[in-house]
KOLTIGU-614188 format. One line per 10 residues: number of its first residue (from 1); their letters; for each residue x, y, z of C-alpha. Coordinates in steps of 0.05 Angstrom, whole numbers, plus 5000, padded with zeros to 4 digits. Layout:
NUM = a = X,Y,Z ~ ...
This chain:
1 = msaeciregr = 5934,8855,7061 ~ 5879,8844,7112 ~ 5824,8851,7059 ~ 5861,8800,7017 ~ 5868,8753,7076 ~ 5793,8757,7088 ~ 5773,8749,7015 ~ 5819,8689,7007 ~ 5793,8654,7070 ~ 5859,8656,7108
11 = aslgiefgst = 5832,8691,7170 ~ 5811,8655,7234 ~ 5752,8672,7278 ~ 5743,8667,7353 ~ 5676,8678,7388 ~ 5671,8680,7464 ~ 5607,8682,7506 ~ 5625,8723,7567 ~ 5578,8738,7624 ~ 5557,8807,7600
21 = rikavlides = 5586,8810,7530 ~ 5595,8763,7472 ~ 5656,8782,7431 ~ 5683,8761,7363 ~ 5755,8772,7340 ~ 5781,8759,7269 ~ 5856,8748,7262 ~ 5903,8744,7203 ~ 5957,8691,7191 ~ 6005,8726,7239
31 = arpiaqgayd = 5951,8724,7294 ~ 5941,8799,7289 ~ 5869,8822,7304 ~ 5839,8853,7242 ~ 5765,8860,7259 ~ 5720,8854,7320 ~ 5647,8848,7338 ~ 5609,8852,7404 ~ 5540,8838,7431 ~ 5516,8856,7501
41 = wenrfedgiw = 5473,8808,7540 ~ 5457,8794,7613 ~ 5438,8734,7654 ~ 5371,8732,7690 ~ 5354,8706,7760 ~ 5292,8663,7749 ~ 5262,8616,7800 ~ 5326,8617,7840 ~ 5371,8603,7780 ~ 5421,8647,7743
51 = tysrddilsg = 5407,8631,7670 ~ 5404,8651,7597 ~ 5351,8622,7551 ~ 5364,8584,7486 ~ 5336,8645,7449 ~ 5386,8689,7485 ~ 5443,8644,7461 ~ 5420,8643,7389 ~ 5406,8718,7387 ~ 5474,8732,7417
61 = lrgvyadlsr = 5509,8688,7365 ~ 5474,8722,7307 ~ 5484,8791,7339 ~ 5559,8785,7350 ~ 5571,8758,7280 ~ 5529,8814,7249 ~ 5570,8866,7287 ~ 5635,8833,7264 ~ 5610,8833,7192 ~ 5595,8907,7196
71 = dvdrkygtai = 5666,8920,7221 ~ 5695,8879,7164 ~ 5653,8917,7113 ~ 5670,8985,7144 ~ 5745,8972,7146 ~ 5757,8931,7083 ~ 5695,8938,7039 ~ 5687,8863,7034 ~ 5649,8805,7066 ~ 5670,8740,7099
81 = etlkgigisa = 5655,8680,7055 ~ 5700,8628,7085 ~ 5753,8622,7139 ~ 5814,8581,7158 ~ 5780,8561,7223 ~ 5730,8580,7277 ~ 5736,8572,7352 ~ 5680,8577,7404 ~ 5693,8595,7476 ~ 5646,8610,7534
91 = mmhgciecde = 5643,8619,7609 ~ 5664,8552,7639 ~ 5622,8505,7680 ~ 5547,8503,7687 ~ 5498,8453,7657 ~ 5454,8447,7596 ~ 5412,8384,7594 ~ 5378,8363,7529 ~ 5333,8306,7506 ~ 5346,8262,7445
101 = dysflspfrt = 5325,8319,7399 ~ 5372,8368,7434 ~ 5315,8409,7465 ~ 5328,8440,7533 ~ 5298,8399,7590 ~ 5316,8448,7645 ~ 5342,8520,7649 ~ 5415,8530,7632 ~ 5449,8536,7700 ~ 5510,8582,7694
111 = wrntitades = 5575,8584,7734 ~ 5544,8638,7778 ~ 5496,8591,7814 ~ 5515,8570,7885 ~ 5459,8520,7897 ~ 5499,8456,7899 ~ 5541,8462,7962 ~ 5520,8394,7989 ~ 5532,8360,7922 ~ 5600,8394,7915
121 = eeltklfdyp = 5622,8369,7983 ~ 5594,8299,7971 ~ 5629,8291,7904 ~ 5695,8318,7928 ~ 5695,8264,7982 ~ 5673,8210,7933 ~ 5726,8225,7881 ~ 5780,8254,7927 ~ 5782,8308,7874 ~ 5758,8379,7881
131 = ipqrwtishv = 5688,8387,7851 ~ 5664,8460,7856 ~ 5591,8479,7857 ~ 5597,8507,7787 ~ 5616,8441,7755 ~ 5567,8405,7710 ~ 5568,8341,7751 ~ 5548,8379,7814 ~ 5484,8401,7779 ~ 5471,8331,7751
141 = lkdikehkpy = 5476,8302,7821 ~ 5429,8355,7848 ~ 5378,8332,7796 ~ 5387,8260,7817 ~ 5378,8275,7891 ~ 5317,8319,7877 ~ 5286,8265,7832 ~ 5274,8314,7775 ~ 5220,8286,7730 ~ 5258,8302,7666
151 = lplvahvftl = 5320,8263,7687 ~ 5302,8198,7650 ~ 5296,8239,7586 ~ 5367,8269,7590 ~ 5407,8244,7530 ~ 5458,8299,7524 ~ 5494,8344,7574 ~ 5533,8405,7549 ~ 5571,8466,7573 ~ 5553,8531,7538
161 = asyvhfiltg = 5614,8528,7492 ~ 5602,8455,7471 ~ 5528,8470,7459 ~ 5543,8529,7413 ~ 5595,8486,7378 ~ 5543,8432,7368 ~ 5489,8477,7338 ~ 5540,8503,7288 ~ 5573,8437,7269 ~ 5527,8381,7290
171 = vkeigigdas = 5588,8351,7326 ~ 5584,8334,7400 ~ 5656,8347,7422 ~ 5691,8390,7474 ~ 5761,8416,7488 ~ 5795,8384,7547 ~ 5798,8450,7585 ~ 5723,8460,7582 ~ 5713,8386,7597 ~ 5753,8396,7661
181 = gmfpidferk = 5695,8439,7685 ~ 5646,8382,7674 ~ 5677,8321,7707 ~ 5745,8298,7734 ~ 5800,8289,7682 ~ 5850,8233,7678 ~ 5911,8273,7657 ~ 5950,8211,7634 ~ 5894,8190,7586 ~ 5874,8262,7573
191 = dfsataaeqf = 5801,8244,7578 ~ 5745,8241,7629 ~ 5764,8196,7687 ~ 5737,8126,7678 ~ 5750,8112,7751 ~ 5709,8171,7774 ~ 5654,8152,7725 ~ 5650,8082,7755 ~ 5649,8112,7826 ~ 5591,8157,7805
201 = raaygmdvlp = 5553,8099,7773 ~ 5562,8055,7835 ~ 5540,8111,7882 ~ 5482,8140,7842 ~ 5463,8090,7788 ~ 5477,8134,7728 ~ 5528,8125,7673 ~ 5545,8197,7657 ~ 5600,8191,7606 ~ 5554,8174,7547
211 = lfprvrlaga = 5517,8239,7561 ~ 5579,8283,7555 ~ 5614,8308,7491 ~ 5676,8272,7466 ~ 5740,8303,7495 ~ 5790,8332,7445 ~ 5858,8368,7449 ~ 5882,8433,7418 ~ 5899,8425,7344 ~ 5843,8374,7331
221 = rcgeltaega = 5792,8387,7276 ~ 5725,8382,7310 ~ 5674,8383,7254 ~ 5657,8435,7202 ~ 5606,8491,7195 ~ 5542,8461,7170 ~ 5495,8495,7121 ~ 5446,8505,7178 ~ 5501,8533,7222 ~ 5524,8581,7168
231 = glldasgrlr = 5453,8607,7160 ~ 5447,8616,7235 ~ 5512,8656,7239 ~ 5504,8698,7177 ~ 5436,8725,7158 ~ 5464,8753,7093 ~ 5478,8683,7066 ~ 5550,8700,7045 ~ 5584,8653,7094 ~ 5595,8584,7064
241 = pgipfcppeg = 5593,8518,7101 ~ 5653,8472,7108 ~ 5697,8516,7153 ~ 5735,8473,7204 ~ 5726,8483,7279 ~ 5776,8473,7335 ~ 5753,8441,7401 ~ 5705,8488,7439 ~ 5738,8515,7501 ~ 5723,8549,7567
251 = daetgmaatn = 5743,8621,7581 ~ 5798,8598,7628 ~ 5832,8561,7571 ~ 5825,8616,7519 ~ 5853,8661,7573 ~ 5913,8615,7578 ~ 5922,8618,7503 ~ 5913,8694,7502 ~ 5966,8704,7556 ~ 6016,8649,7535
261 = tvkpltgnvs = 6009,8615,7603 ~ 6008,8540,7588 ~ 6076,8519,7615 ~ 6087,8498,7688 ~ 6087,8554,7740 ~ 6062,8606,7690 ~ 5999,8640,7714 ~ 5944,8687,7692 ~ 5887,8725,7724 ~ 5822,8735,7688
271 = agtsafatii = 5782,8790,7722 ~ 5715,8817,7699 ~ 5647,8795,7724 ~ 5684,8739,7760 ~ 5757,8734,7779 ~ 5801,8673,7774 ~ 5875,8660,7779 ~ 5903,8598,7744 ~ 5973,8571,7756 ~ 5997,8513,7713
281 = lskplskays = 6023,8457,7757 ~ 6091,8422,7753 ~ 6065,8365,7796 ~ 5998,8343,7825 ~ 5972,8376,7889 ~ 5980,8333,7951 ~ 5905,8331,7965 ~ 5838,8359,7943 ~ 5818,8429,7966 ~ 5746,8451,7959
291 = aidivstpdg = 5768,8523,7942 ~ 5815,8501,7886 ~ 5792,8476,7817 ~ 5836,8429,7777 ~ 5830,8452,7705 ~ 5867,8435,7641 ~ 5907,8473,7590 ~ 5879,8465,7519 ~ 5934,8413,7505 ~ 5917,8372,7567
301 = ypgamahsnn = 5962,8392,7625 ~ 5935,8407,7695 ~ 5928,8475,7726 ~ 5903,8499,7794 ~ 5850,8553,7794 ~ 5825,8598,7850 ~ 5758,8621,7824 ~ 5712,8674,7855 ~ 5643,8688,7828 ~ 5645,8763,7842
311 = ctgdydawig = 5692,8816,7817 ~ 5674,8880,7780 ~ 5598,8877,7786 ~ 5593,8918,7850 ~ 5641,8973,7832 ~ 5607,8978,7764 ~ 5542,8991,7801 ~ 5574,9045,7844 ~ 5605,9080,7784 ~ 5537,9075,7750
321 = mfsevlsmmg = 5506,9112,7809 ~ 5560,9166,7807 ~ 5544,9175,7733 ~ 5471,9183,7750 ~ 5487,9237,7801 ~ 5529,9276,7751 ~ 5472,9271,7700 ~ 5422,9297,7751 ~ 5468,9356,7763 ~ 5470,9371,7688
331 = mpvskgrlyd = 5543,9350,7683 ~ 5545,9283,7646 ~ 5613,9252,7637 ~ 5632,9198,7587 ~ 5636,9128,7614 ~ 5709,9120,7597 ~ 5730,9185,7630 ~ 5689,9171,7693 ~ 5719,9101,7702 ~ 5790,9125,7690
341 = tllrsvfdge = 5782,9184,7738 ~ 5750,9146,7794 ~ 5796,9085,7788 ~ 5860,9126,7785 ~ 5839,9162,7849 ~ 5865,9099,7886 ~ 5936,9124,7879 ~ 5919,9181,7927 ~ 5887,9136,7980 ~ 5912,9100,8042
351 = kdcggvlsys = 5945,9033,8029 ~ 5895,8997,8074 ~ 5835,9037,8049 ~ 5832,9084,8109 ~ 5780,9046,8149 ~ 5734,9029,8090 ~ 5715,8956,8081 ~ 5675,8930,8022 ~ 5642,8864,8003 ~ 5628,8856,7929
361 = fisgehivgl = 5583,8795,7935 ~ 5527,8804,7885 ~ 5519,8729,7883 ~ 5543,8673,7929 ~ 5617,8656,7936 ~ 5641,8584,7941 ~ 5711,8600,7967 ~ 5685,8634,8030 ~ 5623,8590,8039 ~ 5568,8638,8019
371 = ekgvpmvlrd = 5507,8610,7984 ~ 5483,8679,7966 ~ 5512,8749,7971 ~ 5495,8820,7991 ~ 5541,8878,7970 ~ 5560,8916,8031 ~ 5605,8974,8053 ~ 5630,8986,8125 ~ 5672,9045,8148 ~ 5707,9070,8210
381 = pekplriadf = 5665,9129,8234 ~ 5727,9162,8264 ~ 5761,9168,8197 ~ 5741,9213,8139 ~ 5706,9181,8080 ~ 5747,9196,8018 ~ 5734,9174,7947 ~ 5805,9147,7939 ~ 5798,9100,7999 ~ 5727,9081,7978
391 = mrsllyssls = 5749,9062,7907 ~ 5811,9024,7931 ~ 5766,8985,7978 ~ 5719,8966,7921 ~ 5778,8942,7880 ~ 5811,8904,7937 ~ 5745,8870,7952 ~ 5739,8848,7879 ~ 5801,8805,7886 ~ 5798,8784,7960
401 = smrigldils = 5761,8718,7951 ~ 5809,8698,7896 ~ 5868,8717,7941 ~ 5841,8670,7996 ~ 5844,8613,7945 ~ 5914,8632,7923 ~ 5937,8630,7996 ~ 5918,8557,7998 ~ 5962,8542,7938 ~ 6022,8581,7964
411 = keegvkaell = 6019,8563,8038 ~ 5995,8490,8033 ~ 6027,8469,7967 ~ 6084,8518,7955 ~ 6053,8536,7887 ~ 6065,8608,7867 ~ 6076,8639,7799 ~ 6134,8688,7790 ~ 6091,8730,7743 ~ 6016,8737,7735
421 = ighggffkts = 5989,8759,7668 ~ 5924,8797,7675 ~ 5867,8802,7625 ~ 5794,8822,7626 ~ 5754,8885,7642 ~ 5789,8895,7709 ~ 5852,8914,7670 ~ 5819,8963,7621 ~ 5850,9019,7662 ~ 5913,8978,7662
431 = dvglhilssa = 5957,9017,7710 ~ 5904,9013,7764 ~ 5886,8940,7751 ~ 5959,8919,7753 ~ 5973,8960,7816 ~ 5915,8928,7853 ~ 5932,8858,7828 ~ 6006,8862,7849 ~ 5986,8892,7916 ~ 5934,8838,7929
441 = tgvksavmst = 5978,8779,7909 ~ 6048,8803,7925 ~ 6068,8778,7856 ~ 6096,8817,7797 ~ 6038,8828,7749 ~ 6033,8847,7676 ~ 5985,8857,7619 ~ 6001,8846,7546 ~ 5987,8896,7491 ~ 5934,8847,7466
451 = ageggawgaa = 5898,8843,7533 ~ 5838,8881,7507 ~ 5824,8826,7456 ~ 5813,8775,7512 ~ 5787,8705,7506 ~ 5757,8714,7436 ~ 5828,8726,7411 ~ 5850,8663,7449 ~ 5794,8625,7414 ~ 5818,8652,7347
461 = llasyigsdm = 5889,8629,7363 ~ 5862,8559,7377 ~ 5825,8561,7311 ~ 5888,8581,7274 ~ 5925,8522,7308 ~ 5879,8469,7276 ~ 5921,8415,7243 ~ 5988,8440,7268 ~ 6042,8389,7286 ~ 6079,8439,7329
471 = pfsdylamif = 6070,8432,7405 ~ 6019,8482,7429 ~ 6067,8516,7477 ~ 6117,8525,7420 ~ 6063,8553,7376 ~ 6044,8605,7429 ~ 6118,8621,7441 ~ 6124,8637,7367 ~ 6061,8681,7368 ~ 6084,8719,7430
481 = kdatlevsep = 6159,8725,7414 ~ 6153,8801,7404 ~ 6098,8814,7455 ~ 6105,8876,7498 ~ 6086,8877,7572 ~ 6064,8931,7619 ~ 6090,8909,7687 ~ 6074,8927,7760 ~ 6121,8906,7816 ~ 6089,8896,7884
491 = gsddvegygr = 6109,8952,7932 ~ 6122,8932,8004 ~ 6076,8987,8031 ~ 6019,8966,7984 ~ 6027,8892,8001 ~ 6027,8907,8076 ~ 5967,8953,8069 ~ 5929,8900,8031 ~ 5947,8849,8084 ~ 5915,8893,8138
501 = ylekftkgla = 5854,8901,8093 ~ 5848,8826,8081 ~ 5852,8811,8155 ~ 5791,8856,8167 ~ 5756,8829,8105 ~ 5763,8758,8131 ~ 5737,8776,8201 ~ 5679,8814,8171 ~ 5653,8754,8132 ~ 5612,8738,8194
511 = ieriatevl = 5575,8804,8183 ~ 5564,8786,8110 ~ 5532,8720,8129 ~ 5483,8757,8175 ~ 5469,8808,8120 ~ 5447,8753,8072 ~ 5393,8734,8123 ~ 5368,8806,8126 ~ 5362,8824,8052
């Protein structure tokens, strides 16, 4: 049946550009994943900027589709010639500035950059709306204030997802969720805020809205695959142009789709290179908080996001070092076994990490006011150093900045989800990831059986939704009606232990700030 679905063009494709991996997922008409592709890539730190080049983007696009095509051929002995729809997703925020001919005028600045603290604060006050450092408009304002010579030539401003969508379709459009990482959204009009645009023009003399892509909602048909786009995707020449595209979305929104969390007070946590918790709002927040993003569901409803730049990067580095030690000893262990063994050791450790305190800041962290980061481990010299406590500390640290943001929502606004659905690499060893998440948030946590498919699957769901007259929340409810959950209830001892850890973590941020001046 899957081979027939592919040959007859009834499958939908989602491609997501993550921070370290680009992933493609092909689904059938029942939204079941039937083929996958992956391509590893990595950002670079060049001239003080976290970035990927245009060549990186194009190579990644070709590479992930080629890997998907190999999987289709291996499983079904056929090739993709056409599709029901394609959806593009990517890490939210950041800034790509192009001239009239769509050539890059400046390096692509990713979400990971923490170089716009002053601009973030200035714009939050101007709009009375939270504008994080990662947002596109923060980077545009930085260019204005620094009088960048290329600024008069800027004709187009994109996010990564909307740029990839453009090079495949020739259409300059964006999903409302990804748009909510560019500029404030008017949720009544479901478009960029005209009021904020006028405030920005009056303050800085630039009309930014003509530079941005057109905002679209889930279900819209946003162009078709061009002949040039088909050639870019598929070097074999089998893929035909004319395939419809859904609005390009950010990873937060494809995460909402992939976890069925688009209704008020539903929530999800995406944890991998970064960690962010999103809770869909039932009413607006009472005021703007610099640590909380206001984002949109793909169908245009507001959510509150606590976003931290750092999550698994530091413990990945530690596990990589342990792997190197084992190899030096002539005892190499597979990556999967090493991760599972070390991560599951946390169940044998102290609830508060036994005097070990970790800081996972590979880059800066907006929530706690760090422009740059230094990974760091402290420990109580009077207590034994045990691997279980060490690993639990690394995992706790991965979620601690996010938890600080969630505390603002719960304590100041009374916003708290009853269930958090986890997805991303943090939950690959699902029992550990769920245990740490429920301990760190005090909220029942779960992963779905489809969690491993991630945002690329969410992008494929959005592609399959093109042209539907069913409300998006109803469509997802239909898709997820038989979904199975693995659940973790927060234990009182674990929650109390994490509370003691977080208290030390918060006090120790003063040490982290000093460390950034040393290294």
